[in-house]
C-alpha positions as CSV (number, residue, x, y, z in Angstrom):
1,M,0.0,0.0,0.0
2,K,1.4,3.4,-1.0
3,S,1.4,5.9,1.8
4,N,0.5,9.6,1.5
5,F,2.9,10.4,4.4
6,Q,6.3,11.8,3.8
7,I,9.2,11.8,6.3
8,D,12.0,14.4,6.0
9,Y,15.1,14.5,8.2
10,F,16.8,17.8,8.6
11,S,18.9,20.1,10.8
12,D,16.9,22.9,12.2
13,S,18.9,25.7,13.9
14,K,16.3,25.9,16.7
15,Y,17.2,22.4,17.8
16,E,20.4,20.8,19.0
17,Y,19.8,17.5,17.3
18,L,18.4,16.4,14.0
19,T,14.7,16.8,13.7
20,I,12.1,15.0,11.6
21,E,9.1,16.4,9.8
22,I,6.0,14.4,8.8
23,S,3.9,15.7,5.9
24,F,0.6,14.3,4.4
25,K,0.0,14.8,0.7
26,G,2.7,17.5,0.7
27,Q,1.3,19.4,3.6
28,L,3.5,19.7,6.7
29,L,1.7,18.1,9.7
30,C,4.3,18.0,12.5
31,Q,7.9,18.0,13.5
32,L,9.5,15.8,16.2
33,N,12.7,16.5,18.1
34,K,14.7,14.8,20.9
35,D,16.3,17.9,22.5
36,K,14.9,16.9,25.9
37,G,16.2,13.3,25.6
38,V,14.9,10.1,23.9
39,D,12.4,9.5,26.8
40,N,10.9,13.0,26.2
41,I,10.6,13.3,22.4
42,E,8.5,16.3,21.6
43,I,6.0,16.7,18.7
44,E,5.0,20.1,17.3
45,F,1.9,20.3,15.0
46,F,1.7,22.9,12.2
47,Y,-1.6,24.0,10.8
48,D,-0.6,26.9,8.6
49,S,2.9,26.0,7.2
50,R,3.3,25.2,3.5
51,L,-0.4,25.6,2.7
52,L,-1.2,23.9,-0.5
53,E,-3.0,25.5,-3.4
54,E,-5.4,22.7,-3.8
55,E,-7.7,21.7,-1.0
56,T,-6.5,18.6,0.8
57,I,-8.7,16.5,3.2
58,F,-6.6,15.5,6.2
59,K,-8.3,12.2,6.9
60,F,-6.3,9.0,7.1
61,P,-6.3,5.8,9.1
62,L,-5.2,6.2,12.7
63,E,-3.1,3.1,12.6
64,E,-1.2,4.3,9.6
65,F,-0.4,7.6,11.3
66,L,0.6,5.8,14.5
67,D,2.9,3.5,12.5
68,V,4.6,6.6,11.0
69,L,5.0,8.2,14.4
70,N,6.5,5.0,15.8
71,L,8.9,4.8,12.9
72,V,10.0,8.4,13.3
73,K,10.4,7.9,17.1
74,Q,12.7,4.9,16.6
75,D,14.7,6.8,14.0
76,L,15.2,9.7,16.5
77,I,16.3,7.3,19.2
78,S,18.8,5.7,16.9
79,I,20.4,8.9,15.5
């Protein structure tokens, strides 16, 4: 099954460590960072960044989103 989620790894000057963004159909949803440690990973949600020209319905299976979050969490822990 093809996912509409995209995961981007990057260095953001606001954070000490690498951060990870999750987008859905090209629209940024959230960013995760581990600046407070691997047991305190933070998630920041964005609602107005990179707004798309075409209307996108942000409706997706909860389990798929949880799988993406768990994958990103494990990646943050390992880097």
